[in-house]
C-alpha positions, 0 to 999 in steps of 0.5 A: 420182391416184385411178383409182377414179372413172375408167373401166377404159380411162382410160389408152387414152382419155387417150392418144387425146386426147393424140395427137389434140392432137398432144402439144400443150397446148390452152391454151398451145400447149406441145409436150409429151413423148410416152411414152419421150421424155426432156428434157435435165436443164436443163429442168423435166420436169413442165412438159412432161407432157401431161395430160387435163382434164375440162371439167365436172370429172366423171371419169365423163364421158368424152365427147370434147367434155368432154376436153382435153389440157393441159400439167401447168402449165395443168392445175394452173392450172385447178384452183388458180384454183377452176375446178374441184374436185381429185379426191380424192388427185390433189394430196394429200400423205400424211405424218405430222407429228412428235410435237413439232408436236402438243405445240407446237400444244397449248401455243400455244393456252394 
């Protein structure tokens, strides 16, 4: 996640929002992990991580009424259903394709 659009105290602010929600997703009600807690290997960890979402999609607007604690599944659902823009770098992958991919694509267009 790119933090350049977030305030310097984002980590503390996000922690306060999560604590205020009692570490529970405000959409689906799932209880999520607190810092330092672990899950058994049989459970999917990412579904139990609490994140903070900006309702108006502006990471610079950190009024409490604009912030909500969501589990990672619900947070991703809001962004994937075109209910918001995804911050630059937030869900991107940084990888280079093999050279043969480019030659394949070039031959495909002829």
